[in-house]
Structures are given as C-alpha cells and as structure tokens.
Steps between C-alpha positions, in 0.01 A plus 500: 500500500739353752421512873736788578331716234148464641342710776429313822124508437541337160717225649240430769224487243703284263565242772143506628577616852479807726698657788297273731661200333359172378251295696638165620288298258626696199857469627452122515370490142794705375746281689355195322521681164848653530666247727711566809731801516821296490784458256481171316800272514627225279357161587669387817709187463403206717752296694462224240562750221813629675628144533422412137680814387825362637501229230454721191863598448649338190807375687273330756308332218829372356589355841159333533549350153842372607346345813238320291764366262721389791207313649418330170854371459510378859737761647299545821773689687521774236120520487472546876783760504347706219149488650636600844682798351191610305281472811753693711508773237119516494473504880741792540327704229151417629578595862650835394211597272233375743645710783520805272134458395385469862707805602342707222152391606580604858614841380176548305294406805659786692351750252124463542384865510160640586334817379249748638202546267163675503211266426137596524599821681696320773873459548628142504836326505517219244777279360668675207425193286124575529517853361308546173475774232269771630599464864583821689835454678622723783872581514718623785872525575672164529242307295580307183272593209301177443390556138518757220294801610366820346531740792186673630660676798863599566576692820876562484521149356845374397570156361835330453493334159852356497357152432382624158714802413828438683485851652522518878352852533127474587252644252254773604151391393209705372144418392457723194469325161812503279446570133799334335426139406856366479625604844739253659420343836717748690308794353147371569461700820134415547564125505639263764629157405501157658816427696596863563514646852328805652765701686304809603149637528177321426262448212251273330458354156279284285643166389539494121708182463578195710726196476674447169327803346701736724829656395679263739310211344617601154858486620426154640362401158822610331701295747274200443555521123875457543584148392722273704846457350779256575804624687840496325606193698178316417550579131862385511411178683220427254735566209766281663246223558388501136858496372592226745201292393591538133866418571413194710260368235761555232768315701259218576418468131870497406586240767202285403582521129868431562420197715270356239767557236744298712253219531406552865173362628228765446358480854842526661612795292162673559535466879859625475387811303220570747738464795734756342205737454394471863858547620530821296205664679618734785246384758621729780499824295135607563527421870823698534341796321182484712688476829722794400193709414333401829804620692480829308129534579572437869767769498258746337230411754744605772508839323116507506469429126232244419584270205190342352676274248850361540625585146441869579808484724717409203352778288667756725836371385414573136385859548673768291254789557288582806211743437366647823226739606614804698249575774522259791760284325798723434363760741348475846153621392534728800549875452796667672626859522816491295595868466438820696512872429493741793681820600656528153659152509417197286608190691449128541461524878304748716667754724379624838427837652313803368319439168584128508310450826196678356511290183524175698218612732279574199578157353399329823186703574348564155462127466237231562742205518528320834726237656349159571567267792773313310701812418374525141332805348136508389369743243557641155851405372597864445391604847666190646825613335474846657405352838797261494749762380402741778519224763843390380617861531381506862160671459227262618141571406352389835720737700441790263123445504503503879663845486312628193162320497309496173180704508396497134601372159424541132559163330691461177308505176615463141386847396686698770793253511575581862396419859489721810485422870445765772655467847470688825827687567603498869670837438160643407266478203514228241740366240393349168726258310437443130663249266441444131620535142795734458342730241181532706696573818718758327189683380361508857825601673640848543809427710751222559650413838879517534741499793492881475121506525219516245606672176321580177447194287684454169262275314716447189799382703288264711327364192841431350599304812176303475568420135849376580352264760224389261759430229650243740170310495378637833147600587542847650278649771519841665407584861402836642353657812313806623431625852154634585393694811157341462334255264376672182134485414394311300755223549547442128798446265465851360554644848764263642713415198633846411794724587694197621861486609673224304701269726667273244471230236525122530566252219336159541600182322410133514855392589677207339550186703853449624470129431391582143827683438694196621285266292557710187875500558492122545299458179743711299799309637327177389444633148129567554360831373240663733226702327230718659149506349272744680183702458677791667623822340835466311662765719416312819595166345836638382576638847429168673694307234801728540495457878494125454786506246275362226613755240853419383661709226298482181182377673171657393163588651208438263165673556171331418407733214838451337476123540152499344633681193803273447489259207596141579843510337594821682378356830712187451800719426457712812364248751842388624595854604171587677512456876183688597154493339273769648147612424573859403308824562127488566286457196258781595770768456357704781686774685729252672557305178593810297751616758658155507539509124670842519735366766578189291576715194716750689863505374759326716654725759192718553280475806188324387163630601240266640195500717610504862231258616543159341176372645379428146812313389321173450560193295309407189276227630503125496705297257245542225494877550870543574683585175833337592341171604243503221753579228756249627231234490411612146862482385543157657189381320644618167839342559544192271 
C-alpha cells in the first residue's frame, strides 16, 4: 500500500517511530543511511573544467591545427594571431560561464531552510537537510514543507502546491487514509510534499521520503536525465568547420599534385599548399561569434535573466515554439476578484451604497488576511483577494474592525465549505458574516439583499449566475450575513450558519500578467508559436489563454485524457493546431468532477452547470503525474 492509503498508526509503525519522534541517536543513524535531505545536482564544473570546455568546439580545434601548421612552416605572425584569437575567445566564454556559476551558487545559498521537528518528545529546530524518514515535522502558516510527509494532524491546514501541480489555489488537507491507489499528487489530501508552502492553519506529519526520493526529487531526476545538446549555431559551425577542413585538404592536395606535375620542388609546393590552407581558415569567426553572444548575455542580464552558457543566447534566435506553464508564468499566481454579482447586476467592478456596501464589508471582515508593513497582504490567496478587492473599493478591514470588532469565529473546513465570523454591532446585538461555496450558501440562505431590501431568494436564478461565472474559469464564492440580538448557544455552525441573507457573489481568478500578453504578441509577430502546458482544468486554461490572445482561429485545447488516448500519427497531425494542453477533470470523478463533466458536455449556447466553489480545481500533480506533460514526453520519446 502507498503512504496515502495507510492509517496514521500504520505509517508510524512502518517507519519505526511514534508521535514523540525519533531519539537523536536514531536520527543520526538514519541520516547516515539515507543521506542528507537535499536534491542532488550534476557534478559541479571546476574553474579548470570551465576553461578546458572553451577549447572543445570543432571550429576552435581547426584553428589550433592551423596555428600548429603555421608554426611548423615558420609563419610566426599567423601563429601568434590565431593563438591570440583563440585565447580571447576562451577568456570571454570562461568569464561569462564562471560568473553565471558563481551567481547560481549564491542564489542556492540564500535558500537554506530549517524545520521544526519533534525528537525524543521535545521540539527542536534543525536544518532541513538533517531531516530523516520517521521524523515528526510541525507545520504552520508561512513554512515551506521540508520533505514528503504523511499528515498526522491538520487543523484548517491548507498547502499551496503550485510547485508540483501548477494550481495556485491552496489545497485543504485531511488526515484520513485514502483508498484509491492511483491518486495524483493534487488529490492526495493527507500528504504534504517537499517544496510546497503552508498558507493557512497548522499541522504535523511523519516524514516518508527525503532528498531525491521525494516527488520534487523525482522531477529533479527527470531533469538530470536530459542530455546536453548542441545549439543550432554550434551545429552549423561544426558542420561548416568539417566542410571547410575537407575543402582545404582537397585544395591542398590538388595544388600539391599540380605543382609536382609541373616539376616544382616538392618542399616548395608543399609549403605553398599549406600556406593556402592556413589562409583559408577564418580565424576571427569564433571570436566574433563569442563576442556577439557575450553582448547578448549582458543584455539579458540587464533584464535579470541569467545565462549559464553563452550558446544559449543564440538558441533563442532559433525558437519556433515556446511551451510555457500557466501559474506564475503566464499568470500572477495571485488571486484577484475579477467579477461581481450584487443587487441583481453582474459586473466587472463593484458599486457602492446599499447591498454593495454590505457585500464589501463582509469581504473585509469575514477574512483572516492582513496587511504587512511593506503594503503587501499576508494570508490565504483567496482571502487576500477578497481583502484587496474590498480595500480597493474603499472598505478597509482595520477601520471596519474598529467599528465592528470580531467576537467569535467558526473557521473554514472542507466539509462545511464555509467560514463565519461574528462581530459586535454598534447598533445593538451582533452580526455574523459567512462566506463559502455557492451551493452551500444557497442552501443556508432564505433571503437575498437588494436595494429594495431583503427579498425571498430565487436559488435557481442565482445558481445560473454562478454557473455563468464558473464557465468563465472563475472560482465563485458567495457571502451572506445574519443579525442576532444575542449570541446563540451553543456557538456552532448549525446555529450560526442558517437562515442567512445572501449579499452577493464574487468570481476569483489568477489573472494573466500584462507583460505576458505583450510577450505573446511579440512572439507571434516574430513567427514564434506560444503554447500553454498546465496541470490546471481545461476550462480555466482556455479562459486564461483567450485573455492572452493565445487562441487564434482554428486553435485547439487538448485535455490530458484525450492526449493520453491519441495514437502517435494522430498526435503528429494535430500538434500544430493545439495551443493549450490541460490536465482535464479530476480522476476521482467525485461530486465536483461529475458536475464539471456535465458542464463540459453541455451543448453550446446553454448555461453550463458547475460547482460554485472551485476550491478543488487542482492540477494533476508533478510532471510524472500530469497527463499533458507525461504524454508529451512519451510522444517525444517515440518520435524517430
């Protein structure tokens, strides 16, 4: 059985540990056995190796051969000129690559995380590299998960797994065993993976894998298996060098044979043939190419792009397709309220007065996000989006909390799919604000607030509005409120989250980068085709691609399941029209997955039904678990 299938007790027993953790001596033995919890890298090149690498190009070898021949025939000036050019070429390339290597080492030194573990019943902070299988790791908001964990405790724990799944919406974690063996990374709710980030709540877990055995380590292994290939310019120069060498040797042979036929002295005609050969070698060509590439690397460095090897600069000029991830690359990886529904109006910008003020107040107050000293927002990305949207509309959380102080709250959990905060009302009594999934909120609401007052709710009409927003790739949340003369007893969800007055709906999206739109337009004008490959849902991917103008007429969106079923010849026929590869609906076909499938199959022109809360719209895992990436790699491997 895989770790996510086993109960917590079985995992503890299998790894020979307990909730009190390992004792330090055992941790030391396991560290010696399993090695440090770090990702292995290819053998680092020494300065001497970097310098030697500058003399491996075929054209450089031809020049060195020409220098030797020039020296043998006594042409010292040509020998010195050729050697000087070769050394200049090597110096420029060496300096560029040496600086790039040192810069990368400096960047790695900045990321030296620590982790909080339980060992021998006591809490300790240790370097993440010293974590071993069987350690008990404590998690809290803002911490990076240091290793692959089977969760033992999850108190409102949410983890952003964009590094593995490409989906920016944090995942709600549980501790119960999951019975399906083939769940993708995004669906293993009782696991937390190395390199992901805790955005909310707290928890603990037992380390089940470290270093290269983690999911992140397996991705690193795939990257390490990729062989180094020559750039187009390097291949052309090598081909040119070989042809030039053959041509020069042929001419030399012809001149030498012709001279002998005329009765010339053999030594004289040999030196004449060799001189012609040396003269035919373009000594300055490699240096001109290297200096041009160095200028390109310098220009890219000014744009904060680090070039490790000079030929990589030239490769950019030979690109015909650019395949890009979505989250954090084409999008901001920062959620934003993109659409609003309140007082009967569906709009891209909020209004003010009446129901709008109540909706904005609920967004600001039913929220645990806070502003930091630099003006940024700390907290769950969804709550940060609500916090920011309310502030931009003129409703600041700090001012509202001063007027309506929070006195109680019921945190979000994945079963209820909503969150409630209770505030003292200066007009008397208390007011409770609730936000959550649309379908859940509609079931708990009896009225909807309009400019004419609270009226009876029309659930079908509101669900239709929610589905229209969801069809645009938005994650839709609903907000409601209820006034209480006194706090109900007990202060429980069953008492507070009922007979609500719905205030409105908000649609949240990870917005595309403005600079990405410009970059895509520039690529298309240069004849380069941009393609999106993402672990996200096809509906979301299509929406982002359309907003970035990545879907010209005739362009297609290919889901992971469809890609997996394509034979090679059909894939090769269709690949030039596909502009988006997306993971597709969740493999578990749960409630959310079934509704997505109904929406995807709905005929054009009809409003498509979908789950209002897209909290579970996750990607399909790392590259090895992500159907688009896995299948593309498979097709490439089969290509002759």
